[in-house]
N, C-alpha and C positions, 0 to 999 in steps of 0.2 A: 769624771763624775764626782759630785760632792755628797757627803753623808751628813746627816743631821747629828751624828755623834763624833764628828771629826770632819775633815775636808778631804774630798776625793775629787780628783781631776781626770780629765778625759784621756782616751786612749785610741789605739788603732784597731781597725778591723783585722782579723787574722787572715792567715793565708787561705785562698779559696774564695774570698769575697770579691765581687765585681768592682772594678776600679776604672776610673776615667782619668787619665794622667796626661800632662803636657809632655810632648816629645814622645808619645807612645810609638814604638817601632815593632814590627813583627820579625825583625832580623834575628836570626838564630845561628848558633854554631854548635856542632856536635863534636864531642871530645872522642874522636876515633883515633887520631894519630898525634896527640889527644884532642886537638881542636881543629874543626874543619871550617869551611867557608860559610858565609852568611847569605841568607835570602834577602830580598829587597824589601825595605820598609815601605809600607803603603798608607799609613795613617797620617792624615794632615795635621800639622801642628803650627804653633806660632812661629817656629823657625822655618817652616816650609818643608814639603815632602823630601825634596832632594837633599837638604841640609840634614834633616833627621836621618835619612838613610846613610849619608855619608859619615855622620858621626857614629852611628850604630855600627857600620862596617869598620870604621877605624878602631873602635873598641874591641870588636870581635878579632880583628887582625892582630891587635896587640896581645889578646889572650892566646892566639894561635902561636905567636912567637915566644911567649912566656908561659908555657903550661905549668911549670912548677909554682910560679907566683900565683896562679889561679887555682892551685890544688887540684888540677885537672887530671882525670883518669879516663880510661876507656869506659864508654857507657854514659858519660855525662853530656848533657846538652846545655847551652846557654842561650838565653833570649834577652835582648835589650828591651826594657820596659819604658824608660823615659830618659831624656838627655838634657844636658844644659851646657852652655858654652860661655866662658868668660870673655870679656872684651879683649884680653891678651891672646885669645885663640885656644887656650886650654879648655878641653872638654871633659865632662863628667857623665859617664854612662851608667845608669843603674841596671844591673844585670841579675836575672833570676837564673837558677840552676835546677836541672833535673837529673836524676840518676836512674838509669835503666827505665826511663819513662815515668818515674815518680818524682813529684815536687819534693825539693829539699828545703824544709823549713829551717831557716837560719843559714842557708847556703847562699844568700844573696850577696852582692858586692857592688862596689862603685869602682869603675875603672877610669882612671885619670890619664889622659894622653895630651901631649902638647900639640901645637899647631901643625906640626909635621907628622903627627901620628905616633910619635915615640912614647912608649909607656912611661909615666912618671910615677905610678904607684897604684895599689889596689887597696881599698878599704873593705875588710871583710872580718867575720868572726870565726869562720871555719878554720880549725887549727891545723888539720892535716888532711891529705887526700882520703876520699871515701872508699871503703872496702867492706862491703857487707852483702848478705844474701837478700833476696827480695821475695822470698817465699814464706808466707806467714804460717806460724804454728797454731795461731788462734783464729778461729773462723770469724767472719764479719759479724754474724749474728751474736756470737758471744761478746765480741767487742762492743757492739751496740748495747747489749744488756748491762755490761759492766759500766759503760759511760753513763747510762741513765741512772743506775743505782748510785753512782758517785755524786750526782748533783743534789745539792741540799737547798732548801728554802726556796724552791721554785714550784709554783702551782701550775697544773695543766701541762706538765712536761711532756714533750714529744720530740721524736728524732725527725729531722728534716733530710729526706734523701737517704741514700745508702752510704755506709761507711766507705772511706777512701783510703787506700794505702799511700803512705808518705814516708819520707825519710826525716826523722826528727834529729837535726844536727845542732841544737842549741846547747847540748851538753856532749856526752859521748854519743856519737851517731848510732841511731838504732832504727829498725823498721817499726812503724806504728800505724795503727788505724786512726783516722781522723773522723770523728763523729760530730755532726752539727745538731744542736737541740734548740728548742724554743719553749718559752713559758712565760710566767709572770712571777717576779719576785714578791715576797709577802708585803713589801711596802707599796705595791702597785707598779713598780718599774718593770717594763718589759725585759726579758732576758733572751739573748741569742748567744749561746756558748759554742765554742769549739773545744771538744774534749779529745785528748790524745790517749790512746791505749796501746801499751807495748804489744806488738804482734807476735812476740816470742812467748810471753808469760801472762798476758792479760792484765798486767798492773796498769792502773790509771797513772799516767805521767803528769799531766797538768791540765788545767782548764783555763780558757781565755774568754772573757766576756767582751762581746762586740757592741753592746749598748753602753755608751759612755755617758755618765750623768753627773750632775753637780747637785749638792745639798744647798743647795742654794736655790703739711703742718699737722704734728701729733702733739697731744697734750698728755705727757707720760707720767708714770708713777715716780720714776726715779731721776729722769733727765730733764725735766722741765719741758718747755715748749720747743719742739725740734722740727726742722724741715723734713718732709717725706716726699718722695716722688711717687705719684699715683698713676693709675691707668684708668681713663674714663671709658665707660661702656654705657652708651645711651645717656640717660640722665643720672646715672649713678657713678660712683667712684670705687675703685678696687684698690686694696692695700697690696699692690703688686708693682714692682719697679723694673721696667724694661731696661733701664740704663745699667743695672747691675745683675745681668744675666737672667732677668725674669724672676728674681726672688719674690716671694709672696708669703702671706700669713693667713692661716685658717683658724677657725674656732672649733674646738673639739666638743663644744657643748657639754663638757664634764663627763664625756664618755672615755673609755680606755681602749677602744678597738684599734686596729691598725698596726699592732705590733707583729713582728716576725712574719709579715705577709709574703714577702718575697721568698723567704726561706721555706715556708710551708706551702706556697702556692695558693694562698687564700685570697679571696676578694674582700678586702677590708676598706673601711672608710678612713680618710684622712682629714675629716672635718669639712667645714663650709668656709669658702673664701670670705674673708672679712670685707664687707662693702658699706658704703654710706651715701646718703643723699647730698652731703656737702664735702668740701675738701678738708675738713677738720675731723680727725679721728681721736676719740677719747675726751675726757674732761679732767684729767689728773687724778682721778680717784677710782676705786674699785666699783663705784655705783654704775659705771659705764664699761661694758664688756670690751669695748674697742680700746680702752686705755692700755691694758696689758698687751694688746696686739700692737699698739703703736710703739711700746717699749721694745718689743721683739723685733719689729721691722727696723726700728732705728738701730738696735744692736747689730742686725745683719748688715745694714748700710755702712756703719762705722767699721766694722770688721773687714768688709770688702774693701773700703777705702784705705784702711791701714795696710793690708797686704799689697794692694795695688801701688800705693804711693810710697810706702817705705821700702818694700821688698820687690817691687816689680812683678808681682804675682797676680795673674788674672783670676781672681776669685779663689774659693776654697780648693777646687779641684785643679786649678791652674790652667784650665782650658777656656775660661770665660763663661762657663755655665754657672747658674746659681743654684743654691739649695732653697728650702723653704722652712717655715716655722709653723708649729701647731701650739696654740694657747688653750688655757682652761681644760687641761688634761686631768680627768679623774676628779675625785672629791677629796679635798684636804690633802692632796699629793704634795709632799715637801721634797721635790726634787725636779730635775730637768735632765734631758739626755740627748745625745747625738747618736743616731743609728746608722750612719753612713751616707744618708741622703738629706736628712732634716734634723731641726732642733725641735724638741717638745718640751713645753713648760708646764709645771704644775702651779697651782694657785697658793701653795703653802697652807698651813693650818689656821691662819688668821689670828693666831695667839703669839706664837714665837716667830713665826716666819710669814712674810707676805709672798706674793707671787714672785717666782724666781726669774724675773725677766731683766735682770740688771745687766749693764754693759760688760762687766768682767766675766759674767757667766756666759753671755753670748759669745764673747771672744774666746773664752776657754773651750767650750763645747765645739765650736766650729773649727778651732785649731786642731781638733782630733782628726778632722778631715784632711787638713794639711799634712799632718804626720802620716796618716794613712797613705797618702799619695806621694810621699817622698821617702823618708827612711823606713817606714813601715815598722816602727819599733813594736816588738811583740808585747802583748799586754800580760806579762807575767815576769817575775823576778825582778832583776835590776833594770832590764829594758822596759818593763812595765812602769816602774817608778819614774824613769826618764820620760816615758810617754805622758804620764800625769803632770810632771813638772813642766814639760814643754807647753801644755795647755794652760797651766797657771801662768807661766812666763808670758806667753803671748796674749793671754786674756788680760793680764795686767798692763801690758804694753798697749792694748786697744783702749783701755781706760785712760791711760796717759795721752794717747794719740787724740782721743776725742776732745780733751781740753774743755770739758763741760763743767761749768761752775756749779751745777747742781750735783755732780758726782766727780769731785776732784780726784786726780790719780793718787793712788796709795798702793801699798803692798799687802792689803787685806783682800781676801776673796769672799765675796758674798755679803759684804757689810751692809749694803743698801736694804736687803730684804730681811735682815736680822732685826726683828722688831724690839728685842729686849735691850741689847747693848750696842748694837751696830758695830760689832767687832768681827763679824763674819765667822765662817767655819775654819778658816785656815789663814796663817800669815806667813810671809816669805822670809821676814827678817829673823824670826825666832820660831821656826816650825814646831819645835817641841812644846811650845806653849799650849797646844791644844790637848797635851796629854798622851798623844798617840804617835805623832809624826817624829821622824828621826832628823836631828840637826846635823849629825855626823856620820860618815861612812863607817861601817864595821863589816866583818865577814858575814854576819847574819842579816844584813839589811835587806837582802833580796828575799828573805822569807817573810817579811812583812807584807801586809796588804799594800798593793801598789799605790794607794792613796796616801799611805803614810811613808813608804820608802821614797816617795817623791820629795820629801823634805830635804833630802841631801842636795838634789838638783836646785830646788827653790832657794835654799840657803846659799849655795854657790853663786847663783845668779844675782841675788840681792847684794852679796858682798862684792861681787865684780862691779856691779852698777853703782852702788852707794857707799860701799866700804863698811868697816866695823864701827861700833860706838853708837851713841845716841844722836838722833836728829829728828826734826819734825817734817813730815812729807804729807802734803794734802790736808794739813791740819791735824794729822794723826801722829802721835809719838811713836817712833820706831827706835829699836835698840838691838843691834845684832851682835851676839857674841861669836867668838871663834872657838874651834875645837882644840887648837893647839896653842892658845894664848897669845897669838900674834895680833898685830894691828894691820888692817888691810886698808889700802887707799882705793876708792872706786874710780872708775874710768868714765862714769856717766851712763845713763840708760841707753842712749842712742848707739853708742859703740858696743856695749854688752849685747844689745838686741841684734845688731848686725852679725856679731860673732856667733850667737846661738843659732840664728836662722841659717847662716852658711854652714855651720857644723851639721845641722840637722839635715839639710837638703844636699850637701856635697860629700860628707864623710861618714855619717852614721848609717848603720844598717839594722836589719831587724833584730839582731842579737847583741847590739852594742850595750855594754854595762857601763858603770860609772868610770872605771879606769879607761875604757874605750872613749867615753865622752870627754875625758880629759885630753886624750890624744887628738880627738876630733876638733875640740875648741882651740887647742894650740895650733893646729894646722890652719883653721879658719883665721885665727889672729895673725899668723904668718902671711897668709894670702892677702889679708885686708890691710895690715899695718907694718908687716915685716918682722922677721925673726929677731928677738932681742929688743923689740920696741917696748914702750911703756905698757901698751895694751897686752902684748905677749907676756910680759912679766907679771902683769896683774892677774891674768888668767891662771898662771902657775901658782901665784900666791893664794888666790881665792880657793883653788882646789886643795891646796895644802891645808887651808884653814878649815876645811870640812873633812880632813883626814883622807883625802884622795891624792896620792903622789906616786 
């Protein structure tokens, strides 16, 4: 998400949110002795049912053979959520963990096995085996009241469903009540929070926001005249693209309904499908309501193509299905957000900010969905900063991928709808220039708002791709300092992009922090380019340059 007082980038939905993931398998293992056999995977995937089931079984068999590596103890169950396989035959299975029937937040892992099924390693943040009671000392009703009392700046706040007992393992493992809430932020942004309350003493542990937003042939506002795939219905045309998972765009008619509908079980409107009598949508200005819709649809198209053509990923969810867009949300709403299924764009205030339908915002917000369905980075602490940084990184790469002369690629976020100076809300070469973001890691960076702690990841990526010092990119002057006074040579955007994507999808888990991200990116660089390669050494140098070593 972006803020008008700084820049904030997207995040992942928290545990308990519905997910549609490539390679989903229902295979499970139960840590009785301590890990038992698996059931058969039944969900069809791009790899095919039999392959997914075999990879899931392989991962669970590896856990069965190495219980200590898995931090396994009696009472734990493991389920494979999705799998991937390299051309070499090495597979990577994302595994969720339960303890005595309770979900373990931060207990997820990625199990790496070679072509013969031999365990090569496990990526996880759980430091030691779990050992705790599962009987709460605090009642569910008390936890619900404490959770609601802790939420600030949200109107119409309500709890969705009953509190659920979980194990919170992001720090010292503890029994916690998970409370879901919904409401509207004071700026008009929908809010869907997960609040964790300690089940022993009633202390509110943390809050995770699930609505990720940014402050920040179609004739668009920001990208010029662009091609769009339409759907014909009788004599009219719909802004709907069957070739990209059925993605489409609606007009909210300046209403704000539709928030938190699934959470609260409400029957809410998602606007009206944008249609026209000709194959041209918009006129390049705000005088035509279809103009912003054309920008939004184009942003979806380019983001889809980027993930498909650069990373081989079939859409945001990885299963070939599409999301959708809502434009003209609210009145004077200076924001945009991703809520797990769709993008929603405000029109800006018309003075400082125009409609927030730029390419980098579309790529940023929709990349939250990719993070949600891969590493699942928790939206708090350092993992939340990494979540935000990931969306900035891929949103920027979407802008470069588009190679659109009307919106040249750069490392500024939201510069197109910034009507005053076109510098945007955040920049990756020097994040601290916004007055709030962190350029360098420190022990307290995880205490910052995730939109500001993201600066460390953004700064690392810029240095890895472009290096330190001054240069002009996309007609914009960039100048990136280092935190240790070193000079860093970049390896280029393409290599840096591939390293970050592999680290996210293959090695990061929900609780990965900045030091864990360093390990993940070094592992990814080793896989792609070899240990000790120029790329590997550049990753090491770029992390050192932001004080992560």
